C-alpha positions, 0 to 999 in steps of 0.5 A: 082852377084845376093847375091849381089842384097841382102840388108841384104848381103851388110848390113852384109858384111858392119857390118862385115867390121865395127865389124871384119876386116877392107878389105874395103877402103872409097870409096868401102863402098861408092859403097856399099851405093850406090849399097844399094840406087839401089837396094831400087829404083829397079835398079840391083845394079853394082859392079867393077870386083875387088870389087865383088871378095873381097864380095864373099871371104869374105862374104865366110869367114863369112858364113864359121865362122857363123859370125851373125851382132850385133843387136843394140837398143836404152836404157834410161840411167839413166841420162835420155840419149837414149844410143846405145847397142850393142847385140850380 
């Protein structure tokens, strides 16, 4: 459970779900976001057991494949608009 109290690990799991493999449904994603809010307010996270197991399984997969969360930054295009650029 201590691993799931780390905001960066939770963000990695959310990014992995978005970028690589869809394994979370909307309510599970919302549960992760709720718990990130709890952690930032210095409250302990509380995940359902089934979600904990799913997150640990995917975390092992992320570490085994050495997947890294892509970084994003904003650049101005030739029209003067801000555009989000993903860097892997």
